C-alpha positions as CSV (number, residue, x, y, z in Angstrom):
1,X,44.7,-48.5,-75.6
2,X,41.3,-47.2,-74.7
3,X,41.4,-45.1,-71.4
4,X,39.7,-46.8,-68.5
5,X,37.0,-45.2,-66.4
6,X,38.1,-43.5,-63.2
7,X,35.3,-42.1,-61.1
8,X,35.6,-38.5,-60.1
9,X,34.5,-39.2,-56.5
10,X,37.4,-41.7,-56.2
11,X,39.7,-39.1,-57.6
12,X,38.5,-36.7,-55.0
13,X,39.3,-39.1,-52.1
14,X,42.7,-40.1,-53.7
15,X,43.6,-36.4,-54.0
16,X,42.8,-35.5,-50.4
17,X,44.7,-38.5,-49.0
18,X,47.7,-37.8,-51.2
19,X,47.8,-34.2,-50.3
20,X,47.6,-35.0,-46.6
21,X,50.4,-37.6,-47.0
22,X,52.6,-35.2,-48.9
23,X,52.2,-32.5,-46.3
24,X,53.0,-34.9,-43.5
25,X,56.1,-36.0,-45.3
26,X,57.2,-32.4,-45.8
27,X,56.6,-31.8,-42.1
28,X,58.6,-34.9,-41.1
29,X,61.5,-34.0,-43.4
30,X,61.7,-30.5,-41.8
31,X,63.1,-28.7,-44.9
32,X,60.2,-26.3,-45.2
33,X,56.6,-26.6,-46.0
34,X,54.6,-25.3,-49.0
35,X,53.9,-21.6,-48.5
36,X,50.2,-22.3,-48.8
37,X,50.1,-24.5,-45.6
38,X,52.8,-22.7,-43.7
39,X,50.4,-20.2,-42.0
40,X,48.4,-23.1,-40.5
41,X,51.6,-24.8,-39.4
42,X,52.9,-21.7,-37.7
43,X,49.6,-21.3,-35.8
44,X,49.9,-24.9,-34.7
45,X,53.5,-24.3,-33.5
46,X,52.5,-21.2,-31.6
47,X,49.3,-22.4,-29.9
48,X,49.9,-26.1,-29.4
49,X,52.2,-25.7,-26.3
50,X,49.3,-24.0,-24.5
51,X,46.4,-25.7,-26.2
52,X,47.5,-29.3,-27.3
53,X,44.2,-29.7,-29.2
54,X,45.4,-27.3,-31.8
55,X,47.0,-29.9,-34.0
56,X,48.4,-29.1,-37.5
57,X,45.2,-30.5,-39.0
58,X,42.9,-28.5,-36.7
59,X,44.9,-25.3,-37.5
60,X,44.4,-26.1,-41.2
61,X,40.6,-26.1,-41.1
62,X,40.6,-23.0,-38.7
63,X,42.6,-21.1,-41.3
64,X,40.5,-22.4,-44.2
65,X,37.3,-21.4,-42.3
66,X,38.6,-17.8,-42.0
67,X,39.6,-17.8,-45.7
68,X,36.1,-19.0,-46.6
69,X,34.6,-16.1,-44.7
70,X,37.0,-13.6,-46.2
71,X,36.2,-15.0,-49.7
72,X,32.5,-14.7,-49.2
73,X,32.7,-11.1,-47.9
74,X,35.2,-10.0,-50.6
75,X,33.0,-11.4,-53.4
76,X,29.8,-10.4,-51.7
77,X,28.2,-13.8,-52.4
78,X,27.9,-17.3,-50.9
79,X,27.4,-20.5,-52.7
80,X,26.3,-23.7,-51.0
81,X,29.2,-25.7,-52.4
82,X,31.5,-23.4,-50.4
83,X,30.4,-25.4,-47.4
84,X,31.6,-28.6,-49.1
85,X,35.0,-27.0,-49.4
86,X,35.1,-26.6,-45.6
87,X,34.0,-30.3,-45.3
88,X,37.0,-31.1,-47.6
89,X,39.2,-29.1,-45.2
90,X,37.9,-31.0,-42.2
91,X,38.5,-34.4,-44.0
92,X,42.0,-33.3,-45.0
93,X,42.8,-32.1,-41.5
94,X,41.8,-35.3,-39.9
95,X,43.7,-37.4,-42.4
96,X,46.8,-35.1,-42.0
97,X,46.7,-35.6,-38.2
98,X,46.5,-39.3,-38.7
99,X,49.6,-39.4,-40.9
100,X,51.4,-37.1,-38.4
101,X,50.6,-39.5,-35.6
102,X,52.2,-42.3,-37.6
103,X,55.3,-40.2,-38.3
104,X,55.6,-39.6,-34.5
105,X,56.3,-43.3,-34.1
106,X,59.2,-43.2,-36.6
107,X,62.7,-42.7,-35.1
108,X,64.5,-39.4,-36.0
109,X,65.6,-39.4,-39.6
110,X,69.1,-38.8,-40.8
111,X,69.8,-36.5,-43.8
112,X,69.4,-38.9,-46.7
113,X,66.1,-40.4,-45.5
114,X,64.9,-36.9,-44.9
115,X,65.7,-35.9,-48.5
116,X,63.9,-39.0,-49.8
117,X,60.9,-38.4,-47.6
118,X,60.7,-34.8,-48.7
119,X,60.9,-35.9,-52.4
120,X,58.0,-38.3,-51.8
121,X,56.1,-35.5,-50.2
122,X,56.5,-33.2,-53.1
123,X,55.4,-35.9,-55.6
124,X,52.5,-37.0,-53.4
125,X,51.2,-33.4,-53.2
126,X,51.6,-32.9,-57.0
127,X,49.7,-36.2,-57.7
128,X,47.1,-35.2,-55.2
129,X,46.5,-31.9,-56.9
130,X,46.3,-33.6,-60.2
131,X,43.5,-35.9,-58.9
132,X,41.6,-33.1,-57.3
133,X,41.7,-31.2,-60.7
134,X,39.8,-34.2,-62.2
135,X,36.8,-34.1,-59.9
136,X,33.7,-31.9,-59.8
137,X,33.6,-31.9,-56.0
138,X,34.7,-28.8,-54.2
139,X,38.4,-28.6,-53.4
140,X,40.0,-27.3,-50.3
141,X,39.4,-23.6,-49.6
142,X,42.9,-22.7,-50.8
143,X,42.1,-23.9,-54.3
144,X,38.6,-22.6,-54.1
145,X,39.8,-19.0,-53.5
146,X,41.9,-19.1,-56.7
147,X,39.1,-20.6,-58.7
148,X,36.4,-18.2,-57.5
149,X,38.5,-15.0,-57.7
150,X,39.7,-16.0,-61.2
151,X,36.1,-16.6,-62.4
152,X,34.6,-13.5,-60.7
153,X,37.2,-11.1,-62.2
154,X,37.9,-13.0,-65.4
155,X,41.6,-13.3,-64.6
156,X,43.9,-16.1,-65.6
157,X,43.9,-18.7,-62.9
158,X,47.7,-19.1,-63.0
159,X,48.2,-15.4,-62.3
160,X,45.7,-15.5,-59.4
161,X,47.5,-18.6,-58.1
162,X,50.9,-16.8,-58.3
163,X,49.5,-13.7,-56.4
164,X,47.9,-16.0,-53.8
165,X,51.1,-18.0,-53.3
166,X,53.2,-14.9,-52.9
167,X,50.7,-13.4,-50.5
168,X,50.9,-16.7,-48.4
169,X,54.7,-16.4,-48.4
170,X,54.6,-12.8,-47.1
171,X,52.0,-13.7,-44.5
172,X,54.1,-16.7,-43.4
173,X,57.3,-14.5,-43.1
174,X,55.4,-12.0,-41.0
175,X,53.9,-14.7,-38.8
176,X,57.2,-16.5,-38.1
177,X,58.9,-13.2,-37.3
178,X,56.1,-12.2,-35.0
179,X,55.8,-15.6,-33.3
180,X,59.4,-16.7,-33.0
181,X,61.6,-13.7,-33.9
182,X,63.5,-12.6,-36.9
183,X,66.4,-15.1,-36.2
184,X,64.1,-18.2,-36.8
185,X,62.3,-19.3,-39.8
186,X,59.8,-21.9,-38.6
187,X,58.0,-23.9,-41.3
188,X,59.9,-22.2,-44.1
189,X,63.2,-23.2,-45.7
190,X,64.8,-24.3,-48.9
191,X,62.1,-26.9,-49.2
192,X,59.5,-24.1,-49.5
193,X,61.4,-22.8,-52.6
194,X,61.6,-26.2,-54.1
195,X,57.9,-26.7,-53.7
196,X,57.2,-23.4,-55.4
197,X,59.5,-24.2,-58.3
198,X,58.7,-27.8,-59.1
199,X,55.1,-28.5,-58.0
200,X,53.4,-26.9,-61.0
201,X,55.6,-28.8,-63.4
202,X,55.0,-32.1,-61.6
203,X,51.2,-31.5,-61.6
204,X,51.4,-31.0,-65.4
205,X,53.3,-34.2,-65.8
206,X,50.9,-36.2,-63.7
207,X,47.9,-34.6,-65.5
208,X,49.2,-35.9,-68.9
209,X,49.8,-39.4,-67.6
210,X,46.4,-39.6,-65.9
211,X,44.5,-38.3,-68.9
212,X,46.3,-40.8,-71.2
213,X,45.3,-43.7,-69.0
214,X,41.9,-42.8,-67.6
215,X,38.7,-41.1,-68.5
216,X,37.3,-39.3,-65.5
217,X,33.5,-39.2,-65.1
218,X,31.2,-39.0,-62.1
219,X,29.7,-42.1,-60.6
220,X,26.7,-40.0,-59.5
221,X,26.0,-37.5,-62.4
222,X,23.0,-36.0,-60.6
223,X,25.3,-34.6,-57.9
224,X,27.5,-32.7,-60.3
225,X,24.9,-29.9,-60.8
226,X,25.2,-28.9,-57.1
227,X,28.8,-28.0,-57.6
228,X,28.4,-26.1,-60.8
229,X,28.9,-22.3,-60.4
230,X,26.4,-21.4,-63.2
231,X,23.5,-23.1,-61.5
232,X,20.8,-20.3,-61.1
233,X,20.2,-21.1,-57.4
234,X,23.7,-21.8,-56.5
235,X,24.6,-18.4,-55.1
236,X,23.4,-15.9,-52.5
237,X,24.4,-12.3,-53.1
238,X,24.7,-9.9,-50.2
């Protein structure tokens, strides 16, 4: 059967919504979040009692804004599509807060529903990543860091991703110890380990299924050049 067309722009939106849904499910299940989003979650837990406006979603795009600044300084360059990554972070953060508001209306979950919700969250995040990989639009800053560092230093992306994930885990452990003491592991748990072990495999499985059924192409081809790293005017060195 001939693959059907799936527009890259729709893949982008589907990916962001699924990632936000998956993160909200992991938060509702309370078995531990992905090490990548754990720092933002810990900032939310620490600051929200004093500043209620620091929601999980707001903390997400604050952290990603800092990461974007660090990335630009470390690589000594800035590309216009970096700003779109921050716009992606803003969109993701608002959708995440929307899902969390819906979860707040759900009565406390018992163990079995929590496990099911966590499983849905892991699969939703994996499918979301798979959709994002099939679009030319800038991903969240987390993924942008891996992509840009890998391209700049000619390193395998999976190795950069591994180093980044491990660094995020170390930062999260330091933050939870500093914020809440060594006796508590907020935002981290056995679910964090499960995410680290199975997400990559799930993303690969979804990639194969999506590519077998769909042909991804842009609905607006003229926009694609603005997100291409090799465009001569696409970067500012400093």
